[in-house]
C-alpha positions as CSV (number, residue, x, y, z in Angstrom):
1,M,-0.6,-18.5,-27.2
2,A,3.5,-19.4,-26.2
3,I,5.7,-17.3,-27.8
4,A,7.7,-19.6,-30.9
5,V,10.8,-17.4,-30.6
6,P,13.3,-18.0,-28.6
7,A,15.5,-14.9,-28.4
8,T,11.8,-13.1,-27.5
9,R,11.5,-15.9,-24.9
10,D,15.0,-15.0,-23.1
11,T,14.6,-11.1,-23.8
12,L,11.0,-11.9,-21.0
13,A,12.9,-14.5,-18.6
14,N,15.9,-11.8,-18.4
15,A,12.9,-8.8,-17.8
16,Y,11.3,-11.2,-14.6
17,K,14.6,-12.1,-13.0
18,A,15.5,-8.4,-13.0
19,L,12.6,-7.8,-11.0
20,G,13.2,-9.3,-8.0
21,T,16.1,-11.9,-6.1
22,W,14.8,-12.0,-2.4
23,I,13.0,-15.3,-1.7
24,S,10.1,-15.5,1.0
25,L,8.2,-18.4,2.7
26,H,4.3,-18.5,3.1
27,T,1.8,-19.9,5.6
28,L,-1.1,-19.4,2.9
29,D,-1.1,-18.7,-0.5
30,P,0.3,-14.8,-0.3
31,G,-2.1,-13.8,-3.0
32,Q,-0.9,-10.9,-4.9
33,T,0.6,-8.8,-2.2
34,G,2.7,-11.3,-0.4
35,V,0.5,-12.0,2.6
36,S,1.2,-14.7,5.0
37,E,4.8,-14.3,5.1
38,A,6.6,-16.2,7.9
39,T,7.9,-14.8,11.1
40,G,9.8,-15.9,14.3
41,G,12.2,-18.8,14.8
42,T,16.0,-18.7,16.3
43,P,18.0,-18.5,14.0
44,A,15.3,-15.6,13.1
45,Y,13.4,-15.9,9.5
46,A,14.3,-13.7,6.9
47,R,14.1,-13.9,3.2
48,K,17.4,-14.9,1.4
49,Q,18.7,-13.7,-1.9
50,T,18.8,-15.7,-5.0
51,T,21.4,-15.2,-8.1
52,W,19.8,-15.9,-11.3
53,G,21.8,-18.0,-14.1
54,A,21.2,-17.1,-17.5
55,S,18.2,-17.6,-19.7
56,T,17.7,-20.5,-22.0
57,A,14.9,-21.0,-24.1
58,G,13.0,-19.0,-21.9
59,A,13.9,-20.6,-18.8
60,V,15.4,-19.1,-16.0
61,T,16.7,-20.7,-12.2
62,G,18.2,-19.3,-9.4
63,T,20.3,-20.5,-6.9
64,Q,19.2,-22.8,-4.1
65,V,18.5,-20.8,-0.9
66,A,18.2,-22.2,2.3
67,I,15.6,-20.1,4.7
68,D,15.3,-20.7,8.2
69,A,12.0,-20.9,9.4
70,P,9.9,-22.3,13.0
71,A,8.0,-25.4,12.9
72,G,5.2,-24.8,11.0
73,N,4.0,-25.8,7.0
74,Y,5.0,-23.5,4.2
75,P,3.2,-24.1,0.9
76,W,4.1,-20.9,-0.8
77,A,7.6,-19.1,-1.6
78,G,7.4,-15.6,-2.5
79,L,9.8,-13.3,-4.7
80,W,10.6,-9.9,-3.7
81,S,12.5,-6.9,-4.8
82,A,14.1,-6.4,-1.4
83,A,15.3,-8.0,1.5
84,S,12.6,-6.2,3.7
85,G,9.4,-4.4,2.5
86,G,10.0,-4.1,-1.1
87,T,7.3,-5.4,-4.0
88,F,5.9,-8.6,-4.0
89,I,6.5,-9.9,-7.3
90,D,5.1,-13.7,-7.7
91,K,4.7,-16.6,-6.1
92,Q,5.6,-20.1,-6.5
93,A,3.9,-23.4,-4.7
94,L,5.8,-25.8,-2.4
95,S,5.7,-29.2,-2.2
96,G,6.5,-30.8,1.0
97,A,7.7,-27.8,3.0
98,S,7.0,-28.6,6.4
99,L,8.9,-28.6,9.6
100,P,8.3,-30.6,12.4
101,V,11.0,-28.6,14.6
102,Q,13.1,-25.5,13.6
103,G,14.7,-25.8,10.6
104,Q,15.5,-24.7,7.0
105,I,13.8,-25.1,3.9
106,L,15.5,-25.1,0.8
107,V,14.0,-22.8,-2.4
108,T,15.2,-22.9,-5.9
109,P,13.4,-20.7,-7.5
110,T,12.5,-20.7,-11.5
111,Y,10.5,-19.1,-14.2
112,T,10.0,-20.4,-17.5
113,Q,8.5,-18.0,-20.2
114,L,5.9,-20.0,-22.7
């Protein structure tokens, strides 16, 4: 059942965005623990921090991040509580996130509370 009260959806979306702001790339489905996180490259791969915007009707979008990564396929992004280590919060499938050579993958995190 979807939540019918907009203020309730916004409250839940705000709780979600408070859990984490660090975005990662993954070479395989990260599951529930954040496995298969990208590594390597020059400049070296590192999680990037997003800034979540205001929730509207239960939807919230973070600022786009550009993540350095070596050549490879990155079909998943992750949300973390810290720049390294930390708690894995969630995952989002990416479409067409492949690099033939070292480059950057652009990720715009989104969350919608139904």
